[in-house]
NUBAPA-411950 format. One line per 2 residues: for each residue x, y, z of N, C-alpha, C. Coordinates in pm, 1 decimal, decimal comma, padded with zeros to 6 digits, always signed. Layout:
BEGIN
X/Y/Z/X/Y/Z/X/Y/Z ~ ...;
// end
This chain:
BEGIN
-01932,3/+02176,2/+01845,0/-01893,1/+02154,2/+01703,9/-01953,1/+02249,3/+01609,5 ~ -01922,7/+02233,8/+01484,4/-01932,9/+02346,1/+01395,9/-02080,9/+02374,2/+01349,8;
-02174,0/+02275,9/+01327,6/-02284,9/+02308,9/+01251,1/-02416,4/+02288,1/+01324,3 ~ -02431,7/+02160,4/+01385,2/-02570,4/+02139,9/+01439,0/-02572,7/+02166,4/+01587,8;
-02481,7/+02132,9/+01661,4/-02482,9/+02146,6/+01803,1/-02576,7/+02050,5/+01887,0 ~ -02636,5/+01960,6/+01815,3/-02719,5/+01871,2/+01875,2/-02637,0/+01754,4/+01953,0;
-02700,3/+01691,3/+02053,7/-02636,8/+01595,2/+02120,6/-02603,6/+01477,2/+02025,2 ~ -02692,3/+01440,6/+01931,6/-02675,5/+01326,2/+01835,8/-02551,5/+01356,2/+01754,8;
-02542,3/+01482,7/+01711,0/-02426,7/+01519,4/+01621,1/-02300,0/+01516,4/+01691,9 ~ -02296,5/+01563,8/+01830,1/-02183,4/+01554,5/+01915,0/-02135,3/+01418,3/+01929,7;
-02234,0/+01324,8/+01969,7/-02196,8/+01181,6/+01985,2/-02155,9/+01114,5/+01855,6 ~ -02209,7/+01157,1/+01756,5/-02170,5/+01092,0/+01631,3/-02036,1/+01128,8/+01585,3;
-01997,9/+01250,0/+01604,5/-01863,3/+01297,6/+01565,1/-01754,3/+01237,0/+01663,6 ~ -01789,4/+01226,7/+01789,3/-01703,2/+01152,0/+01881,1/-01679,0/+01016,7/+01837,3;
-01783,9/+00950,8/+01788,7/-01773,8/+00815,6/+01745,6/-01678,1/+00810,6/+01623,1 ~ -01698,3/+00900,7/+01536,3/-01606,2/+00905,9/+01418,6/-01459,5/+00925,1/+01460,0;
-01440,0/+01002,4/+01553,9/-01286,5/+01019,7/+01603,8/-01242,5/+00901,4/+01669,0 ~ -01342,0/+00829,9/+01737,1/-01300,2/+00697,2/+01792,3/-01259,2/+00596,0/+01687,2;
-01338,9/+00583,2/+01577,2/-01300,9/+00502,8/+01472,7/-01173,3/+00549,5/+01416,0 ~ -01150,7/+00670,7/+01398,2/-01024,3/+00722,1/+01346,9/-00898,8/+00694,5/+01426,2;
-00929,3/+00681,3/+01563,5/-00817,2/+00662,8/+01655,9/-00775,8/+00513,7/+01648,5 ~ -00856,6/+00424,2/+01610,0/-00816,1/+00278,2/+01609,6/-00743,3/+00239,0/+01491,8;
-00743,1/+00310,6/+01376,6/-00676,7/+00269,5/+01260,9/-00595,4/+00381,5/+01195,6 ~ -00623,6/+00506,4/+01232,8/-00559,5/+00617,8/+01164,0/-00636,5/+00665,6/+01036,4;
-00731,7/+00592,7/+01006,4/-00819,0/+00623,5/+00886,2/-00971,1/+00586,4/+00907,4 ~ -01060,0/+00665,2/+00857,8/-01190,2/+00625,4/+00860,9/-01253,1/+00644,7/+00719,7;
-01327,2/+00542,8/+00684,5/-01391,9/+00547,7/+00548,8/-01545,5/+00590,9/+00555,1 ~ -01582,5/+00665,7/+00470,7/-01725,4/+00707,8/+00474,1/-01818,7/+00610,1/+00475,1;
-01804,4/+00504,1/+00386,6/-01905,1/+00390,6/+00381,0/-01906,6/+00317,7/+00519,5 ~ -01788,4/+00291,2/+00563,2/-01785,0/+00214,7/+00698,8/-01832,6/+00291,4/+00813,8;
-01811,8/+00424,9/+00817,8/-01859,4/+00508,1/+00926,1/-02019,4/+00518,9/+00905,1 ~ -02075,8/+00532,3/+00796,2/-02212,0/+00546,7/+00767,0/-02274,0/+00419,5/+00819,7;
-02220,5/+00298,1/+00785,4/-02275,9/+00174,3/+00838,1/-02261,3/+00154,2/+00983,9 ~ -02155,5/+00200,3/+01052,9/-02139,3/+00184,9/+01192,6/-02232,5/+00275,1/+01258,0;
-02261,1/+00389,6/+01213,0/-02334,9/+00491,9/+01274,1/-02495,2/+00495,8/+01236,2 ~ -02522,7/+00399,0/+01131,1/-02652,4/+00402,9/+01085,5/-02710,9/+00533,8/+01035,8;
-02620,0/+00598,5/+00965,6/-02659,7/+00728,2/+00901,8/-02619,6/+00720,8/+00759,2 ~ -02661,3/+00834,1/+00680,3/-02630,4/+00845,0/+00540,7/-02484,5/+00884,8/+00519,5;
-02437,5/+00851,0/+00393,4/-02304,9/+00890,6/+00365,3/-02285,1/+01045,3/+00372,8 ~ -02393,7/+01111,2/+00329,9/-02391,5/+01255,6/+00328,8/-02371,5/+01312,5/+00461,3;
-02448,6/+01253,5/+00564,5/-02428,6/+01293,3/+00703,0/-02286,0/+01284,9/+00739,0 ~ -02214,4/+01167,8/+00711,6/-02091,1/+01147,3/+00746,0/-01989,8/+01255,8/+00676,2;
-02015,8/+01281,8/+00554,8/-01932,4/+01381,5/+00488,2/-01940,9/+01516,1/+00552,7 ~ -02078,2/+01559,0/+00600,9/-02084,9/+01676,2/+00669,3/-02002,7/+01682,8/+00803,9;
-02016,0/+01567,4/+00869,1/-01939,2/+01547,8/+01002,4/-01784,2/+01563,6/+00980,3 ~ -01738,2/+01502,3/+00868,8/-01604,3/+01502,3/+00829,8/-01551,9/+01652,4/+00798,4;
-01648,8/+01720,9/+00732,3/-01606,7/+01866,4/+00698,1/-01594,9/+01939,8/+00820,3 ~ -01690,3/+01920,2/+00917,4/-01684,5/+02006,7/+01044,3/-01559,5/+01964,5/+01128,2;
-01532,8/+01842,5/+01133,5/-01419,5/+01798,4/+01207,0/-01288,8/+01843,1/+01146,6 ~ -01283,2/+01851,5/+01005,3/-01161,8/+01902,3/+00943,7/-01146,1/+02052,2/+00977,4;
-01255,9/+02130,7/+00979,9/-01250,3/+02264,8/+01005,9/-01196,2/+02288,4/+01140,6 ~ -01221,9/+02191,3/+01236,1/-01160,8/+02210,8/+01367,0/-01015,9/+02150,2/+01386,0;
-00958,0/+02101,2/+01271,7/-00835,9/+02049,3/+01279,5/-00813,8/+01912,6/+01346,6 ~ -00934,9/+01842,6/+01347,7/-00925,7/+01713,6/+01408,6/-00895,1/+01599,2/+01315,5;
-00899,3/+01614,8/+01186,6/-00884,2/+01515,6/+01074,6/-00855,2/+01588,9/+00956,6 ~ -00814,5/+01511,2/+00850,1/-00798,9/+01575,8/+00710,8/-00867,1/+01475,5/+00615,2;
-00965,5/+01536,3/+00546,5/-01028,8/+01448,1/+00453,9/-00945,7/+01411,3/+00335,8 ~ -00966,0/+01294,2/+00299,8/-00911,9/+01236,5/+00165,1/-01012,3/+01163,3/+00084,9;
-00970,4/+01125,6/-00025,7/-01077,9/+01058,9/-00113,3/-01138,1/+00934,9/-00035,7 ~ -01271,2/+00930,9/-00018,5/-01332,6/+00817,7/+00041,8/-01353,3/+00814,0/+00188,0;
-01293,4/+00922,7/+00251,0/-01280,8/+00926,9/+00402,7/-01197,1/+01031,6/+00455,5 ~ -01130,1/+01002,1/+00557,6/-01040,9/+01095,8/+00631,8/-00931,4/+01022,5/+00705,9;
-00820,2/+01092,2/+00720,8/-00704,4/+01037,6/+00796,6/-00682,4/+01140,2/+00916,0 ~ -00600,5/+01092,0/+01011,2/-00555,5/+01182,1/+01126,5/-00489,6/+01300,2/+01071,0;
-00526,5/+01415,8/+01117,6/-00451,2/+01544,7/+01080,0/-00300,9/+01539,0/+01112,2 ~ -00226,3/+01590,7/+01017,9/-00079,6/+01604,3/+01051,1/-00050,9/+01725,9/+01129,1;
-00059,2/+01707,1/+01253,4/-00028,0/+01813,6/+01349,2/+00045,1/+01763,9/+01477,2 ~ +00122,9/+01852,5/+01549,8/+00191,7/+01801,3/+01665,3/+00087,0/+01741,6/+01766,4;
+00130,8/+01613,5/+01803,7/+00048,8/+01547,4/+01900,8/+00132,7/+01482,8/+02004,7 ~ +00077,0/+01468,3/+02120,7/+00158,5/+01417,2/+02237,6/+00191,6/+01272,2/+02209,1;
+00284,4/+01202,0/+02280,8/+00318,6/+01066,6/+02262,1/+00193,2/+00979,6/+02301,6 ~ +00116,8/+01013,8/+02403,4/+00009,0/+00942,0/+02443,4/-00101,1/+00940,6/+02341,9;
-00129,8/+01054,9/+02281,2/-00221,4/+01067,6/+02179,8/-00184,3/+00987,1/+02056,1 ~ -00060,5/+00990,3/+02015,7/-00010,0/+00919,9/+01909,2/-00019,4/+00756,9/+01936,3;
+00019,8/+00726,0/+02062,5/+00008,0/+00581,3/+02092,3/-00127,2/+00534,0/+02085,8 ~ -00224,6/+00605,9/+02104,5/-00357,6/+00553,1/+02099,0/-00422,5/+00538,4/+01961,0;
-00341,8/+00583,8/+01863,5/-00389,2/+00574,5/+01708,5/-00323,3/+00451,0/+01649,6 ~ -00403,3/+00381,4/+01578,9/-00340,0/+00269,3/+01491,3/-00264,1/+00163,8/+01556,5;
-00323,3/+00129,3/+01676,5/-00229,2/+00035,0/+01759,0/-00215,6/-00102,9/+01688,8 ~ -00301,1/-00161,8/+01616,1/-00299,0/-00276,6/+01536,8/-00175,5/-00262,9/+01434,0;
-00183,4/-00151,6/+01354,5/-00082,3/-00133,2/+01265,8/+00063,5/-00130,6/+01320,6 ~ +00077,8/-00051,9/+01425,1/+00203,1/-00040,5/+01496,5/+00266,6/-00167,3/+01530,9;
+00177,9/-00257,0/+01600,9/+00213,5/-00382,8/+01637,1/+00256,3/-00471,0/+01528,0 ~ +00183,7/-00468,9/+01419,0/+00210,3/-00548,5/+01293,9/+00358,0/-00501,2/+01249,2;
+00384,6/-00371,9/+01240,4/+00506,1/-00329,4/+01186,1/+00605,9/-00363,7/+01275,7 ~ +00596,4/-00362,9/+01403,8/+00705,7/-00393,0/+01506,2/+00744,0/-00539,7/+01491,4;
+00642,5/-00621,7/+01472,4/+00667,3/-00767,7/+01456,8/+00740,4/-00791,1/+01316,1 ~ +00719,5/-00718,6/+01217,9/+00788,6/-00734,7/+01095,8/+00939,6/-00706,2/+01105,9;
+00972,2/-00614,3/+01192,1/+01115,1/-00567,2/+01183,5/+01193,2/-00604,5/+01318,6 ~ +01131,4/-00681,0/+01392,8/+01196,5/-00739,1/+01513,7/+01343,9/-00793,2/+01493,2;
+01342,0/-00866,8/+01373,3/+01469,8/-00930,9/+01336,5/+01577,8/-00846,6/+01292,8 ~ +01541,3/-00717,5/+01274,9/+01643,0/-00612,3/+01224,8/+01705,3/-00551,4/+01345,7;
+01661,9/-00573,3/+01470,6/+01723,5/-00528,4/+01587,9/+01856,6/-00606,8/+01620,3 ~ +01961,6/-00533,8/+01610,0/+02086,0/-00605,3/+01632,8/+02104,0/-00652,1/+01778,1;
+02204,9/-00738,5/+01812,0/+02244,8/-00771,3/+01943,2/+02337,9/-00686,5/+02005,7 ~ +02425,5/-00621,8/+01929,5/+02516,0/-00538,1/+01974,6/+02537,1/-00408,8/+01891,9;
+02628,6/-00320,0/+01937,7/+02645,0/-00192,2/+01871,3/+02536,2/-00091,5/+01919,7 ~ +02499,0/-00000,2/+01831,9/+02414,1/+00102,5/+01869,2/+02299,7/+00127,9/+01758,8;
+02184,4/+00156,2/+01810,5/+02081,1/+00198,6/+01720,6/+02030,1/+00326,5/+01765,4 ~ +01958,7/+00394,2/+01676,8/+01901,3/+00518,8/+01697,1/+01741,1/+00503,3/+01703,0;
+01662,4/+00554,1/+01789,4/+01520,0/+00543,0/+01782,6/+01464,0/+00690,7/+01800,1 ~ +01374,3/+00721,7/+01709,5/+01316,9/+00857,5/+01717,0/+01210,8/+00864,2/+01826,7;
+01131,2/+00977,4/+01838,0/+01037,5/+00988,4/+01937,1/+00900,3/+00937,6/+01889,3 ~ +00900,7/+00861,7/+01793,7/+00757,6/+00809,5/+01748,4/+00698,5/+00696,3/+01832,2;
+00570,7/+00694,5/+01834,8/+00507,9/+00583,8/+01908,9/+00518,7/+00453,5/+01840,6 ~ +00534,9/+00456,5/+01700,6/+00555,3/+00329,9/+01630,6/+00689,7/+00254,8/+01679,7;
+00789,3/+00345,0/+01689,9/+00916,5/+00299,4/+01728,3/+00910,8/+00255,4/+01877,4 ~ +00829,5/+00318,2/+01962,8/+00812,7/+00278,7/+02099,9/+00753,3/+00128,8/+02110,8;
+00661,4/+00103,7/+02025,4/+00602,8/-00025,2/+02019,0/+00720,4/-00125,4/+01974,3 ~ +00797,0/-00096,7/+01884,0/+00913,4/-00188,7/+01845,8/+00996,7/-00202,0/+01955,7;
+01032,0/-00098,0/+02035,0/+01131,1/-00111,6/+02159,3/+01067,2/-00204,1/+02260,1 ~ +00930,2/-00200,9/+02273,3/+00871,2/-00272,4/+02376,6/+00862,6/-00425,8/+02330,1;
+00893,2/-00450,5/+02211,6/+00895,9/-00592,7/+02161,9/+01032,3/-00647,3/+02159,2 ~ +01139,8/-00582,0/+02213,2/+01275,3/-00632,0/+02219,5/+01274,5/-00765,8/+02296,3;
+01308,8/-00874,2/+02237,2/+01307,1/-01003,2/+02304,3/+01406,4/-01008,9/+02420,7 ~ +01376,2/-01092,8/+02511,2/+01464,3/-01115,8/+02630,6/+01577,2/-01207,1/+02606,1;
+01690,2/-01144,5/+02561,7/+01814,9/-01201,9/+02514,2/+01935,9/-01154,1/+02591,2 ~ +01985,3/-01244,6/+02678,6/+02093,9/-01228,6/+02762,5/+02227,4/-01194,2/+02697,0;
+02222,9/-01228,8/+02561,5/+02347,5/-01214,0/+02486,7/+02356,6/-01072,2/+02436,9 ~ +02243,0/-00996,5/+02451,6/+02240,4/-00859,0/+02389,0/+02331,0/-00762,6/+02461,1;
+02398,6/-00675,6/+02390,8/+02472,2/-00562,0/+02445,4/+02444,6/-00451,8/+02346,6 ~ +02333,3/-00399,1/+02346,7/+02281,6/-00287,7/+02254,6/+02261,7/-00164,8/+02325,8;
+02312,2/-00064,9/+02258,4/+02287,9/+00081,6/+02301,3/+02187,2/+00139,6/+02222,0 ~ +02094,4/+00199,9/+02291,0/+01971,8/+00259,7/+02219,7/+01973,7/+00405,9/+02254,4;
+01989,8/+00498,4/+02150,6/+01981,5/+00642,1/+02164,5/+01853,5/+00689,0/+02113,5 ~ +01789,3/+00777,8/+02182,7/+01660,1/+00828,4/+02149,8/+01632,4/+00982,0/+02198,4;
+01552,1/+01044,2/+02126,9/+01521,8/+01183,7/+02179,7/+01381,8/+01187,5/+02239,3 ~ +01333,1/+01066,5/+02294,8/+01206,4/+01056,9/+02352,1/+01213,7/+00992,7/+02483,5;
+01165,5/+01073,0/+02590,9/+01178,9/+01020,2/+02723,0/+01094,3/+00892,2/+02742,5 ~ +00975,7/+00881,3/+02674,7/+00894,2/+00761,2/+02681,0/+00967,8/+00646,6/+02605,4;
+01029,5/+00667,2/+02504,0/+01102,0/+00551,5/+02438,5/+01236,5/+00518,5/+02514,8 ~ +01297,0/+00614,9/+02582,2/+01412,0/+00589,9/+02669,2/+01354,3/+00496,0/+02787,4;
+01243,9/+00530,0/+02834,1/+01203,3/+00440,4/+02949,7/+01183,2/+00303,9/+02907,6 ~ +01128,4/+00285,7/+02792,9/+01104,0/+00153,4/+02741,7/+01226,5/+00078,0/+02717,5;
+01322,1/+00146,1/+02649,7/+01454,7/+00076,7/+02614,8/+01536,0/+00045,3/+02740,9 ~ +01534,5/+00123,4/+02848,9/+01618,9/+00100,0/+02961,0/+01574,0/-00022,3/+03041,4;
+01436,6/-00050,3/+03019,3/+01385,1/-00182,9/+03084,9/+01413,6/-00311,9/+03001,8 ~ +01468,4/-00295,1/+02886,2/+01487,2/-00412,8/+02803,4/+01617,0/-00485,4/+02842,1;
+01612,7/-00611,2/+02863,0/+01732,9/-00684,8/+02904,3/+01844,9/-00670,6/+02802,7 ~ +01959,0/-00640,8/+02840,9/+02076,4/-00637,5/+02752,2/+02082,6/-00501,7/+02673,1;
+01993,3/-00414,1/+02705,8/+01996,4/-00277,5/+02639,5/+02042,8/-00165,9/+02725,7 ~ +02128,2/-00076,9/+02682,7/+02171,7/+00047,2/+02752,9/+02094,8/+00166,6/+02674,8;
+02026,9/+00230,2/+02754,8/+01957,2/+00354,8/+02685,7/+02008,5/+00487,5/+02710,9 ~ +02021,9/+00570,6/+02609,3/+02078,7/+00705,0/+02612,1/+01969,5/+00794,2/+02575,2;
+01933,1/+00899,0/+02659,6/+01835,8/+00994,7/+02618,4/+01908,5/+01123,3/+02563,0 ~ +01882,4/+01146,0/+02433,8/+01938,3/+01263,3/+02374,0/+01864,8/+01384,2/+02421,0;
+01931,5/+01469,3/+02494,3/+01868,6/+01587,1/+02551,5/+01858,5/+01700,0/+02458,0 ~ +01841,9/+01817,2/+02513,4/+01813,5/+01937,7/+02424,1/+01692,0/+02012,7/+02478,4;
+01622,1/+02079,4/+02381,4/+01517,4/+02156,2/+02417,5/+01384,3/+02075,5/+02414,8 ~ +01309,4/+02074,7/+02525,6/+01188,5/+01997,5/+02534,9/+01080,1/+02054,3/+02442,5;
+01017,2/+01973,5/+02351,6/+00906,8/+02006,8/+02274,5/+00776,2/+01946,9/+02329,9 ~ +00704,5/+02034,3/+02407,5/+00584,6/+01981,9/+02475,8/+00482,1/+01932,7/+02384,9;
+00475,0/+01968,2/+02259,6/+00372,2/+01930,7/+02175,6/+00370,8/+01789,5/+02119,3 ~ +00512,1/+01742,5/+02127,1/+00531,6/+01606,0/+02069,9/+00606,4/+01526,1/+02170,0;
+00632,0/+01577,5/+02291,9/+00704,6/+01495,4/+02396,4/+00843,0/+01439,4/+02347,1 ~ +00909,7/+01538,8/+02269,5/+01046,3/+01495,0/+02213,4/+01145,5/+01601,7/+02255,2;
+01275,4/+01568,6/+02248,7/+01385,3/+01672,8/+02254,3/+01440,7/+01711,2/+02125,4 ~ +01444,7/+01835,2/+02096,5/+01490,2/+01888,3/+01980,0/+01589,6/+02002,0/+01998,1;
+01632,0/+02065,7/+01883,2/+01710,9/+02181,8/+01887,3/+01868,9/+02155,2/+01867,7 ~ +01960,1/+02241,1/+01868,6/+02099,6/+02223,1/+01830,6/+02162,6/+02117,3/+01918,8;
+02130,3/+02120,9/+02066,5/+02202,0/+02024,7/+02146,4/+02149,4/+01882,9/+02111,7 ~ +02031,9/+01852,7/+02090,9/+01977,5/+01727,4/+02053,4/+02043,8/+01681,4/+01924,6;
+02050,6/+01771,1/+01822,1/+02106,9/+01734,0/+01703,9/+02268,0/+01696,9/+01718,2 ~ +02326,5/+01770,4/+01786,9/+02472,4/+01731,4/+01815,6/+02481,0/+01613,2/+01883,1;
+02404,5/+01583,5/+01987,7/+02408,6/+01462,3/+02053,8/+02384,7/+01346,8/+01957,5 ~ +02281,2/+01364,8/+01877,4/+02238,4/+01252,1/+01789,5/+02346,2/+01215,6/+01691,7;
+02423,0/+01310,5/+01663,1/+02541,0/+01290,5/+01556,0/+02666,3/+01237,2/+01633,0 ~ +02663,4/+01226,1/+01755,7/+02784,3/+01197,2/+01830,2/+02817,1/+01043,4/+01832,1;
+02719,8/+00959,8/+01793,3/+02739,1/+00810,6/+01785,6/+02723,9/+00762,2/+01653,9 ~ +02782,7/+00641,0/+01642,3/+02759,3/+00564,2/+01508,7/+02658,4/+00447,3/+01531,7;
+02546,5/+00458,3/+01451,2/+02445,4/+00371,7/+01462,7/+02438,5/+00260,1/+01352,0 ~ +02409,0/+00144,1/+01386,2/+02394,8/+00031,6/+01292,2/+02269,2/+00058,1/+01215,0;
+02162,5/+00098,7/+01287,1/+02039,8/+00129,3/+01226,2/+01964,0/+00248,2/+01287,9 ~ +01896,5/+00318,6/+01220,9/+01803,5/+00425,6/+01277,4/+01666,9/+00394,5/+01250,0;
+01589,1/+00363,8/+01346,8/+01446,5/+00332,4/+01327,5/+01365,2/+00454,2/+01357,2 ~ +01281,4/+00494,1/+01264,7/+01213,6/+00613,1/+01261,8/+01070,8/+00609,0/+01196,0;
+00984,5/+00692,8/+01238,8/+00849,9/+00694,9/+01169,7/+00840,8/+00826,1/+01103,5 ~ +00721,0/+00867,4/+01069,0/+00701,3/+01002,9/+01006,2/+00556,8/+01033,9/+01019,4;
+00530,4/+01172,2/+01018,4/+00391,4/+01221,8/+01021,3/+00327,6/+01196,7/+00886,6 ~ +00393,2/+01196,1/+00783,1/+00336,2/+01165,0/+00648,8/+00448,9/+01121,8/+00555,3;
+00407,3/+01050,4/+00460,0/+00495,6/+00985,1/+00362,3/+00450,1/+01016,6/+00221,0 ~ +00530,8/+01088,4/+00149,8/+00490,8/+01131,7/+00009,0/+00578,0/+01067,0/-00092,2;
+00520,9/+01006,0/-00192,2/+00597,5/+00933,0/-00295,4/+00700,9/+01023,2/-00376,0 ~ +00663,5/+01147,4/-00385,1/+00752,2/+01235,4/-00468,7/+00875,2/+01274,1/-00385,7;
+00862,7/+01297,2/-00266,0/+00982,5/+01355,3/-00173,5/+01036,0/+01266,7/-00070,5 ~ +00941,7/+01211,3/+00006,1/+00998,0/+01142,6/+00114,5/+00911,7/+01148,0/+00246,0;
+00973,8/+01134,9/+00359,3/+00906,4/+01143,1/+00485,9/+00907,2/+01275,9/+00548,0 ~ +00774,4/+01322,5/+00595,3/+00756,4/+01456,9/+00641,2/+00728,1/+01456,0/+00792,7;
+00750,8/+01573,4/+00863,0/+00729,2/+01583,6/+01003,3/+00643,6/+01709,8/+01020,3 ~ +00574,8/+01720,5/+01130,3/+00495,9/+01831,9/+01164,8/+00563,2/+01950,0/+01219,6;
+00687,6/+01946,4/+01259,5/+00763,9/+02046,2/+01297,1/+00906,6/+02042,7/+01236,7 ~ +00963,2/+02161,6/+01205,2/+01092,3/+02165,5/+01157,6/+01196,5/+02109,3/+01247,6;
+01185,5/+02133,2/+01382,6/+01279,3/+02097,4/+01478,4/+01285,3/+01939,8/+01479,4 ~ +01169,0/+01873,4/+01468,5/+01161,4/+01725,1/+01477,5/+01233,0/+01676,0/+01356,2;
+01218,6/+01736,4/+01237,0/+01273,9/+01694,1/+01104,1/+01422,6/+01710,9/+01118,3 ~ +01478,2/+01807,6/+01189,1/+01624,9/+01836,4/+01208,8/+01686,4/+01717,3/+01281,1;
+01618,2/+01687,8/+01391,7/+01684,6/+01579,5/+01486,5/+01681,5/+01442,8/+01391,0 ~ +01580,4/+01412,6/+01326,3/+01567,2/+01277,6/+01249,9/+01683,1/+01286,4/+01143,1;
+01715,2/+01398,4/+01083,4/+01802,9/+01411,1/+00990,6/+01953,6/+01390,2/+01048,2 ~ +01961,5/+01433,1/+01171,1/+02087,1/+01411,6/+01244,1/+02114,8/+01271,7/+01291,5;
+02010,8/+01200,6/+01333,4/+02025,0/+01058,4/+01355,6/+02056,7/+00985,0/+01214,8 ~ +02002,2/+01022,5/+01106,7/+02029,4/+00953,3/+00988,6/+02159,3/+00981,9/+00935,6;
+02213,5/+01095,9/+00961,1/+02362,9/+01128,6/+00929,3/+02458,3/+01027,7/+00982,7 ~ +02430,0/+00970,3/+01094,8/+02523,3/+00881,8/+01164,8/+02492,7/+00740,4/+01167,0;
+02388,7/+00697,0/+01083,6/+02340,0/+00562,5/+01070,3/+02378,8/+00488,7/+00935,3 ~ +02417,3/+00368,4/+00956,3/+02447,3/+00294,6/+00835,3/+02316,8/+00275,2/+00754,3;
+02203,7/+00240,9/+00818,5/+02075,5/+00235,6/+00753,1/+01977,4/+00301,8/+00826,0 ~ +01870,4/+00357,6/+00752,4/+01764,1/+00426,6/+00808,6/+01628,6/+00341,8/+00777,6;
+01558,8/+00293,6/+00870,6/+01433,7/+00210,0/+00852,7/+01318,0/+00291,8/+00877,9 ~ +01234,1/+00318,9/+00779,3/+01114,4/+00402,4/+00806,8/+00998,4/+00314,2/+00829,7;
+00940,0/+00327,9/+00946,4/+00817,4/+00252,1/+00985,8/+00700,8/+00345,1/+00983,8 ~ +00605,2/+00312,6/+00895,4/+00494,4/+00402,6/+00866,5/+00367,7/+00326,4/+00843,7;
+00263,1/+00347,1/+00920,6/+00134,3/+00279,5/+00884,3/+00066,5/+00335,6/+00760,5 ~ -00009,2/+00254,4/+00692,1/-00051,9/+00287,5/+00548,8/-00140,2/+00421,0/+00559,1;
-00192,7/+00467,0/+00669,7/-00277,8/+00577,5/+00674,4/-00186,5/+00703,3/+00640,4 ~ -00058,0/+00692,7/+00661,9/+00028,0/+00816,8/+00631,4/+00078,4/+00820,6/+00486,4;
+00055,1/+00713,6/+00409,8/+00099,1/+00714,4/+00273,2/+00027,2/+00813,6/+00180,0 ~ +00095,3/+00875,1/+00091,3/+00028,1/+00967,1/+00012,4/-00008,1/+01099,7/+00081,8;
+00046,7/+01129,1/+00199,9/+00022,5/+01250,8/+00270,3/+00145,2/+01331,2/+00279,1 ~ +00116,7/+01460,8/+00321,1/+00227,6/+01548,1/+00344,6/+00209,8/+01629,2/+00468,6;
+00316,2/+01691,8/+00518,1/+00314,9/+01771,6/+00640,4/+00417,6/+01884,8/+00626,4 ~ +00444,3/+01949,3/+00731,9/+00509,4/+02080,3/+00724,3/+00651,1/+02074,6/+00676,8;
+00735,9/+01977,1/+00724,5/+00872,1/+01978,0/+00699,6/+00932,1/+01846,7/+00647,5 ~ +01002,1/+01837,7/+00546,5/+01064,8/+01730,5/+00492,4/+01172,3/+01681,7/+00578,1;
+01160,7/+01565,7/+00636,2/+01256,4/+01505,0/+00731,2/+01363,6/+01433,4/+00662,0 ~ +01328,5/+01333,9/+00581,4/+01420,4/+01253,7/+00513,9/+01370,1/+01212,5/+00370,5;
+01464,2/+01259,0/+00276,3/+01417,5/+01222,4/+00128,9/+01442,9/+01075,0/+00103,0 ~ +01393,9/+01027,3/+00001,6/+01406,2/+00889,7/-00024,6/+01552,8/+00828,9/-00031,5;
+01640,3/+00907,0/-00084,0/+01779,7/+00861,9/-00099,0/+01842,7/+00836,1/+00035,4 ~ +01772,8/+00878,2/+00148,5/+01834,9/+00871,5/+00278,5/+01765,2/+00752,7/+00361,7;
+01667,3/+00699,2/+00294,7/+01591,0/+00586,7/+00352,6/+01618,7/+00448,8/+00293,3 ~ +01659,2/+00353,1/+00367,7/+01706,3/+00220,7/+00328,3/+01581,8/+00127,8/+00309,7;
+01476,1/+00136,3/+00399,6/+01371,1/+00031,6/+00394,7/+01252,9/+00099,1/+00441,5 ~ +01142,5/+00077,4/+00379,0/+01012,5/+00127,4/+00415,1/+00925,6/-00002,6/+00475,3;
+00871,6/+00011,9/+00586,0/+00802,3/-00091,5/+00652,2/+00658,9/-00047,3/+00684,5 ~ +00557,6/-00103,4/+00627,2/+00418,9/-00079,0/+00674,5/+00344,3/-00209,5/+00712,8;
+00231,4/-00199,9/+00774,0/+00154,3/-00312,2/+00801,5/+00099,5/-00394,2/+00689,4 ~ +00106,4/-00331,7/+00572,2/+00056,3/-00390,2/+00459,5/+00151,6/-00506,3/+00391,2;
+00085,8/-00601,6/+00319,3/+00165,9/-00695,1/+00251,1/+00256,4/-00613,9/+00153,2 ~ +00378,8/-00649,3/+00137,9/+00470,9/-00572,5/+00045,6/+00423,2/-00557,1/-00096,8;
+00330,1/-00650,2/-00141,1/+00278,2/-00648,6/-00268,9/+00132,4/-00578,9/-00283,6 ~ +00106,9/-00523,2/-00180,6/-00027,7/-00451,1/-00177,9/-00025,6/-00333,9/-00280,6;
-00129,1/-00314,0/-00364,7/-00128,6/-00198,7/-00460,1/-00105,0/-00067,1/-00409,4 ~ -00135,8/-00044,8/-00283,9/-00125,1/+00095,9/-00215,5/+00031,1/+00127,3/-00212,8;
+00120,1/+00023,8/-00224,8/+00257,9/+00053,8/-00215,5/+00328,8/+00061,2/-00347,5 ~ +00249,6/+00064,5/-00458,3/+00302,5/+00068,0/-00594,0/+00380,1/+00189,6/-00622,4;
+00330,6/+00317,3/-00582,4/+00409,3/+00439,5/-00596,5/+00554,4/+00434,9/-00530,3 ~ +00585,9/+00337,8/-00440,1/+00699,2/+00344,5/-00373,0/+00813,7/+00235,1/-00398,2;
+00760,9/+00144,5/-00503,8/+00847,1/+00027,6/-00518,2/+00977,9/+00066,3/-00591,5 ~ +00975,2/+00168,5/-00675,1/+01091,2/+00203,2/-00737,2/+01180,6/+00296,5/-00659,0;
+01130,2/+00337,7/-00553,5/+01202,8/+00439,6/-00464,2/+01286,6/+00367,6/-00355,2 ~ +01240,1/+00267,2/-00288,5/+01300,3/+00215,5/-00174,5/+01253,9/+00063,5/-00156,0;
+01338,5/-00011,0/-00090,7/+01293,5/-00148,1/-00053,2/+01184,6/-00144,1/+00029,2 ~ +01086,9/-00241,7/+00023,0/+00963,5/-00256,1/+00105,3/+00962,0/-00385,1/+00170,4;
+00915,6/-00376,5/+00310,0/+00905,2/-00491,6/+00386,9/+00757,7/-00490,4/+00432,8;
// end
């Protein structure tokens, strides 16, 4: 690591990253209490971890850095928030027709919660091999993997072929997450290619449902994927009346 090189510092920063992985956000006061160190020590650790690209400091703490991450790494972050979001939107999964699902781990959790319904005749199109595997095991669901160029950093399929395939169907709903959500402009992605595929799915969907845990709110990343006028509903793990959602209330419906 960057400054001390001591075993204690190494272990402390590993613990900070572990705290971050559980919720997607770490607060200085909570980390100081958990580690039994001063807030100043935590601030120094956060600065060093930010310099290594492991996180991004925000007021009062830090959030996971907006960088390309594998599906497995993303799935290990904010598990409780992902599950809470999935449970909120289960009722929005139709019994028939087609839906689009992006390559996000949040949508992967949603697909894993598909209820066992023998009356379902639902087609699920996705640009994620992991989400394809989850969808194909769901009773009454037919999964389609949108091919194209493999993006090893995010475990997704992108590029012109993926975009063309994404636009080739009509979806009742497109379920998507984002790397960052900014109140001024919309949902952002860590790569331009990922943003392009999500825009292609949205082009062919009646509704676009954005699933984003609260750690992503007020953040930005490399590429704008979906501006607010293309998003039908914002779903977080928070209560819809939570003050953290105030900047978004006039922009989009919130669940």
